C-alpha positions as CSV (number, residue, x, y, z in Angstrom):
1,M,26.6,-12.9,29.0
2,T,25.5,-10.0,31.2
3,T,26.4,-6.3,30.9
4,A,26.5,-3.4,33.3
5,K,23.2,-1.8,32.2
6,G,21.1,-4.9,32.0
7,P,18.7,-6.2,29.3
8,I,17.0,-4.2,26.7
9,V,14.5,-5.4,24.0
10,V,14.5,-4.6,20.3
11,F,11.3,-5.3,18.4
12,G,11.6,-5.8,14.6
13,F,10.4,-8.0,11.7
14,L,13.5,-9.7,10.3
15,F,12.1,-13.3,10.9
16,C,8.8,-12.3,9.3
17,Y,10.7,-10.6,6.3
18,P,14.0,-12.4,6.1
19,L,15.8,-10.3,3.5
20,A,19.4,-9.2,4.1
21,G,18.6,-5.5,4.2
22,V,16.1,-6.0,6.9
23,T,18.6,-8.2,8.9
24,Y,21.3,-5.5,8.8
25,Q,18.8,-2.8,9.8
26,F,18.1,-4.5,13.1
27,L,21.6,-6.0,13.6
28,H,23.1,-2.4,13.6
29,Y,20.9,-1.6,16.6
30,L,21.8,-4.8,18.5
31,L,25.5,-4.3,18.0
32,A,25.4,-0.7,19.0
33,L,23.4,-1.5,22.2
34,R,25.9,-4.2,23.2
35,R,28.9,-1.8,22.7
36,L,27.1,0.8,24.7
37,G,27.0,-1.6,27.7
38,W,23.5,-3.1,27.3
39,D,22.4,-6.7,27.0
40,P,20.2,-6.5,23.9
41,Y,17.6,-9.1,22.9
42,Y,16.0,-9.3,19.5
43,V,12.2,-10.1,19.8
44,E,9.4,-10.7,17.4
45,D,6.2,-11.2,19.4
46,T,3.5,-10.6,16.7
47,E,-0.1,-11.1,15.8
48,R,0.4,-12.3,12.2
49,W,-1.0,-15.4,10.5
50,G,2.1,-15.9,8.3
51,V,5.5,-14.7,7.2
52,Y,7.0,-13.6,3.9
53,D,8.7,-16.2,1.7
54,P,11.2,-14.5,-0.6
55,E,11.3,-17.4,-3.1
56,R,7.5,-17.3,-3.6
57,N,7.2,-13.6,-3.1
58,D,4.2,-14.2,-1.0
59,A,3.1,-14.9,2.6
60,V,3.1,-18.4,4.0
61,P,2.0,-19.8,7.3
62,D,5.1,-21.7,8.3
63,P,7.9,-19.6,9.8
64,G,10.3,-22.5,10.1
65,P,12.4,-21.8,6.9
66,N,12.7,-18.1,7.9
67,L,13.9,-19.0,11.4
68,A,16.5,-21.3,9.9
69,R,17.7,-18.5,7.6
70,V,18.0,-15.7,10.1
71,A,18.9,-17.4,13.4
72,P,22.5,-18.4,12.3
73,V,23.1,-14.7,11.4
74,L,22.2,-13.6,14.9
75,A,24.3,-16.4,16.3
76,A,27.3,-15.4,14.2
77,H,27.2,-12.0,15.8
78,G,26.8,-13.2,19.4
79,F,23.0,-13.2,19.7
80,G,22.4,-16.9,19.4
81,D,20.8,-17.1,22.8
82,R,19.4,-13.6,22.7
83,W,16.3,-13.8,20.4
84,A,12.7,-14.8,20.6
85,F,10.0,-15.4,18.0
86,R,6.2,-15.9,18.5
87,L,4.0,-15.6,15.5
88,Q,0.7,-15.2,17.4
89,P,-0.3,-14.7,21.1
90,G,-0.5,-18.1,22.8
91,A,1.8,-19.8,20.3
92,D,5.1,-21.4,21.2
93,V,8.1,-19.1,21.6
94,S,11.1,-20.0,19.5
95,G,14.5,-19.0,20.8
96,I,14.6,-18.2,24.5
97,G,11.2,-19.7,25.2
98,H,8.0,-18.4,26.8
99,T,9.2,-18.4,30.4
100,R,12.3,-16.4,29.7
101,L,10.5,-14.0,27.3
102,S,7.9,-13.2,30.0
103,A,10.7,-12.5,32.5
104,L,12.6,-10.4,30.0
105,Y,9.7,-8.0,29.6
106,R,9.7,-7.4,33.3
107,E,13.4,-7.1,33.6
108,A,14.2,-5.0,30.6
109,A,15.0,-1.3,31.1
110,G,13.5,-0.5,27.8
111,L,11.7,-1.7,24.7
112,L,12.6,-0.2,21.3
113,N,9.9,-0.9,18.7
114,V,12.1,-0.2,15.7
115,T,10.0,0.5,12.6
116,G,6.8,0.3,14.7
117,T,5.7,-2.9,13.2
118,H,4.6,-4.5,16.6
119,A,1.2,-3.8,18.2
120,L,1.8,-3.6,21.9
121,R,-0.1,-6.0,24.1
122,E,-0.7,-5.9,27.8
123,E,2.3,-8.2,28.5
124,H,4.6,-5.7,26.7
125,L,3.5,-2.8,28.8
126,V,5.4,-4.0,31.9
127,C,8.6,-2.8,30.2
128,R,9.7,0.2,32.1
129,R,10.3,2.5,29.1
130,R,8.8,2.0,25.7
131,I,10.3,3.7,22.7
132,Y,8.8,4.0,19.2
133,V,11.2,4.4,16.3
134,E,9.4,5.3,13.1
135,S,11.2,4.5,9.9
136,D,8.5,5.6,7.5
137,P,7.4,9.1,8.3
138,A,4.1,10.9,7.4
139,D,1.6,8.0,7.8
140,M,1.2,8.2,11.5
141,Q,1.4,12.0,11.7
142,I,-1.3,12.3,9.1
143,A,-3.5,9.7,10.7
144,V,-3.4,11.6,14.0
145,A,-4.0,15.0,12.3
146,E,-7.1,13.4,10.6
147,G,-8.5,12.3,14.0
148,D,-7.7,8.6,13.9
149,R,-8.2,7.7,17.6
150,E,-6.7,4.2,17.3
151,T,-3.4,5.6,16.0
152,L,-3.3,8.2,18.8
153,R,-4.1,5.5,21.4
154,T,-1.3,3.4,20.0
155,L,1.3,6.1,20.1
156,R,0.4,7.2,23.6
157,L,1.5,3.7,24.8
158,Y,5.1,4.9,24.3
159,D,7.2,7.2,26.5
160,T,9.2,8.6,23.6
161,L,8.5,8.9,19.8
162,F,11.4,9.0,17.3
163,T,11.2,9.4,13.5
164,F,13.5,9.0,10.5
165,G,11.8,12.1,9.2
166,E,14.5,14.5,10.3
167,N,12.9,17.4,8.6
168,L,9.6,17.1,10.5
169,G,8.6,20.4,12.1
170,R,10.7,22.6,9.8
171,P,9.0,25.3,7.8
172,D,9.5,23.5,4.4
173,C,8.0,20.2,5.7
174,G,4.3,19.5,4.9
175,V,3.8,16.8,7.5
176,P,1.3,17.8,10.3
177,M,2.7,17.5,13.8
178,A,-0.5,17.7,15.8
179,D,0.0,17.5,19.5
180,L,2.7,14.8,19.7
181,T,6.4,15.3,20.1
182,W,8.5,13.5,17.5
183,L,12.3,13.5,18.0
184,P,14.6,13.1,15.0
185,T,16.8,10.1,14.6
186,R,18.4,8.1,11.7
187,Q,19.4,4.6,10.9
188,P,22.5,3.5,12.8
189,V,25.3,1.7,10.9
190,A,28.0,-0.5,12.5
191,L,30.8,0.8,10.3
192,D,33.0,-2.3,10.9
193,L,30.5,-4.5,9.0
194,W,31.1,-2.5,5.8
195,R,34.4,-2.8,4.0
196,E,35.8,-0.2,1.6
197,G,37.3,-0.7,-1.8
198,R,35.8,-4.1,-2.6
199,G,34.7,-5.4,-6.0
200,R,34.8,-3.9,-9.5
201,A,32.9,-0.7,-8.7
202,D,31.8,-0.2,-12.3
203,T,28.0,0.0,-11.9
204,Y,25.6,2.3,-10.0
205,T,23.1,0.1,-8.3
206,T,20.2,0.0,-5.9
207,I,17.9,-2.6,-4.3
208,A,14.2,-1.6,-4.3
209,T,10.6,-2.6,-4.2
210,W,9.3,-1.4,-7.6
211,R,5.6,-1.1,-7.0
212,S,3.3,-0.8,-4.0
213,A,-0.5,-0.1,-3.9
214,K,-0.2,1.8,-0.6
215,K,-1.0,5.5,-0.5
216,V,-2.1,8.2,1.9
217,V,-4.6,11.0,1.4
218,Y,-4.2,14.3,3.2
219,R,-6.1,17.5,2.5
220,N,-7.4,16.1,-0.8
221,D,-3.9,15.3,-2.0
222,T,-2.8,11.7,-2.6
223,Y,0.7,10.7,-1.7
224,Y,2.1,7.5,-3.1
225,W,4.3,4.8,-1.6
226,S,5.5,3.3,-4.9
227,K,8.9,3.9,-6.4
228,D,8.0,3.1,-10.0
229,R,6.3,6.5,-10.3
230,E,9.6,8.2,-9.2
231,F,11.9,6.2,-11.5
232,E,9.7,7.4,-14.4
233,K,11.2,10.9,-13.8
234,V,14.7,9.7,-14.5
235,L,14.0,6.9,-17.0
236,E,16.4,8.4,-19.6
237,L,19.4,8.5,-17.3
238,P,21.4,5.5,-18.6
239,R,21.0,6.9,-22.2
240,R,22.6,10.1,-21.1
241,R,25.7,8.8,-19.4
242,R,28.2,6.1,-20.3
243,V,28.4,4.5,-16.8
244,P,26.0,1.5,-16.2
245,F,23.0,1.6,-14.0
246,E,21.3,-1.5,-12.4
247,L,18.1,-2.1,-10.5
248,A,17.8,-5.1,-8.2
249,T,14.0,-5.2,-8.2
250,H,11.1,-7.4,-9.0
251,I,9.0,-6.4,-12.0
252,D,6.2,-8.7,-13.2
253,D,5.1,-6.6,-16.1
254,A,7.0,-7.6,-19.3
255,A,6.3,-4.3,-21.0
256,T,7.8,-2.3,-18.1
257,R,10.9,-4.5,-18.1
258,R,11.3,-3.9,-21.8
259,R,10.9,-0.1,-21.4
260,L,13.7,-0.1,-18.8
261,T,16.1,-2.4,-20.7
262,E,15.6,-0.4,-23.9
263,R,16.7,2.7,-22.1
264,G,19.8,1.0,-20.7
265,W,18.8,-0.1,-17.2
266,R,20.2,-3.4,-16.2
267,L,17.8,-5.6,-14.1
268,R,18.8,-8.0,-11.4
269,D,16.9,-10.5,-9.4
270,P,16.4,-8.9,-5.9
271,V,16.0,-12.3,-4.2
272,V,19.5,-13.4,-5.4
273,V,21.0,-10.1,-4.0
274,S,19.0,-9.9,-0.8
275,G,18.5,-13.6,0.1
276,D,21.9,-13.8,1.8
277,V,23.6,-11.3,4.1
278,E,27.1,-11.8,2.5
279,R,25.8,-11.5,-1.1
280,Y,23.9,-8.4,-0.1
281,R,27.0,-6.8,1.5
282,A,29.2,-7.8,-1.4
283,Y,26.7,-6.3,-3.9
284,I,26.8,-2.9,-2.1
285,E,30.5,-3.0,-1.6
286,G,31.1,-3.9,-5.2
287,S,28.9,-1.1,-6.6
288,R,30.2,2.1,-8.0
289,G,27.7,3.9,-5.9
290,E,24.0,4.0,-5.4
291,F,21.5,5.7,-7.6
292,T,18.0,5.6,-6.3
293,V,14.7,7.4,-5.8
294,A,12.5,8.0,-2.8
295,K,8.7,7.5,-2.3
296,D,6.4,10.3,-3.3
297,Q,5.2,11.0,0.2
298,Y,8.8,11.6,1.4
299,T,9.7,13.9,-1.4
300,R,6.6,16.1,-1.8
301,L,6.1,16.4,1.9
302,R,9.8,16.9,2.4
303,T,10.0,14.6,5.4
304,G,13.9,14.5,5.5
305,W,13.7,10.7,5.4
306,F,17.0,8.9,4.4
307,S,17.3,5.3,3.5
308,D,19.0,2.7,5.8
309,R,20.3,1.0,2.7
310,S,21.8,4.2,1.4
311,A,23.6,4.7,4.7
312,C,25.2,1.2,4.1
313,Y,26.4,2.4,0.7
314,L,28.0,5.4,2.4
315,A,29.6,3.1,5.1
316,A,31.1,1.0,2.3
317,G,32.7,4.1,0.8
318,R,30.3,4.3,-2.1
319,P,28.8,7.6,-3.1
320,V,25.0,8.0,-3.1
321,I,22.7,9.9,-5.5
322,T,19.2,9.9,-4.2
323,Q,16.0,11.9,-4.6
324,D,15.7,15.0,-2.4
325,T,13.4,14.6,0.6
326,G,14.8,17.5,2.5
327,F,17.6,15.5,4.2
328,G,20.0,18.2,3.0
329,N,18.8,20.3,6.0
330,V,20.6,17.8,8.4
331,L,23.1,16.0,6.2
332,P,25.9,17.6,4.1
333,T,25.4,17.1,0.3
334,G,27.7,17.7,-2.7
335,K,30.6,15.5,-1.7
336,G,29.9,11.7,-1.4
337,L,26.1,12.4,-1.1
338,F,23.9,14.1,-3.6
339,A,20.2,15.0,-3.6
340,F,18.4,15.5,-6.9
341,R,14.9,16.7,-7.9
342,D,14.8,16.0,-11.6
343,L,16.8,14.4,-14.4
344,D,19.1,17.3,-14.8
345,G,20.0,17.2,-11.2
346,A,20.7,13.5,-11.4
347,L,22.9,14.0,-14.4
348,A,24.9,16.7,-12.7
349,A,25.4,14.5,-9.6
350,V,26.8,11.6,-11.8
351,D,29.1,14.1,-13.5
352,A,30.4,15.4,-10.2
353,I,31.2,11.9,-8.9
354,E,32.9,10.8,-12.1
355,S,35.1,13.9,-12.1
356,D,36.7,12.8,-8.8
357,Y,35.5,9.3,-8.0
358,K,38.1,8.4,-5.3
359,G,37.5,11.7,-3.5
360,H,33.8,11.1,-3.4
361,C,34.3,7.6,-2.1
362,R,36.4,8.9,0.8
363,A,33.8,11.6,1.5
364,A,31.1,8.9,1.6
365,R,32.8,6.9,4.2
366,E,33.7,10.0,6.2
367,L,30.0,11.1,6.1
368,A,28.9,7.7,7.3
369,A,31.4,7.8,10.2
370,E,30.3,11.3,11.2
371,Y,26.5,11.0,10.9
372,F,25.5,7.3,10.9
373,D,28.0,5.7,13.3
374,A,25.8,3.2,15.3
375,D,27.2,4.0,18.7
376,R,26.6,7.8,18.2
377,V,23.1,7.4,16.8
378,V,21.8,4.8,19.3
379,G,23.6,6.5,22.2
380,S,21.9,9.8,21.4
381,L,18.5,8.1,21.0
382,L,18.8,6.4,24.4
383,E,19.9,9.5,26.2
384,R,17.0,11.5,24.8
385,A,14.7,8.6,25.8
386,G,15.9,8.7,29.4
387,L,18.1,5.6,29.1
388,G,21.5,7.3,28.7
């Protein structure tokens, strides 16, 4: 298949991390690019020693099972001959093969490094326009502000820098901007993939990584990556309202699991939910809505970050209650979408939704169509990157 605008490359990490949420994250870009007249290729051309195995919850050296899991999903959406995977430089290229991949880099009008997980090598630099799409704001900006020359060198390999931190540069945002220009963007969502009014819709849910050791220090303050610290602030929520709340997350610690279940939280195996794209979609579509938190670095620095998963809940017509990161400066809240700062705010959001549940479901879908529609989001990104 060829298209009027020619080939374009999307870098990501769905083969290395083959969970359904990650797959949808990149699939939304691919579908939008194709509808906008491009011929998109999905590529992972990495420098890793291994990949993530969801069943083991650990890294393994053999990517074969992950390729077998993800490739059929790409094929089902028309990208069966439009992907490449290479774990390390010099290794075999799965998918389109080495010769075609090398030619693709020369032919492509642009390269979108979505989430910024790929380190660019010399062979990638032949792409005419290189676009960095940052999904986790604050880390790179702080590194540059702290004088990290390697980070600055990396970012200067790109023609345009985008960030999901839509509040960056505003007066209430604490992220340093240094001398780089970051343009705001958000996660695109292909609305036709998400169906409204499916399932029982009786439980507020979310899918999350419970704990992470990652943190960043800036001006003697430590900002944490881990969501367990944020859930502590709303631990009593299920005791205070009659509707059920469920977390699809992996918690090793028995004492923590007991603390959660004693307070009314239901716990679900995240691998069961996220191991298959259809199960993942059905889980979101069958939820009453999403209740979740954001990482400390997003909330305290007020980055304006918004979750790609939460955007999928909205597209499925499911209201979202999430921790305030400053996204209310660019997205409307109070109908279908709520931002909270403490337990009282979370309780008020639940009460508002329950007072007019159908109305908030309609508002959620309308908000997704207005602000997250993939064609609009990706089209705007490309135009500002000089590929419109």
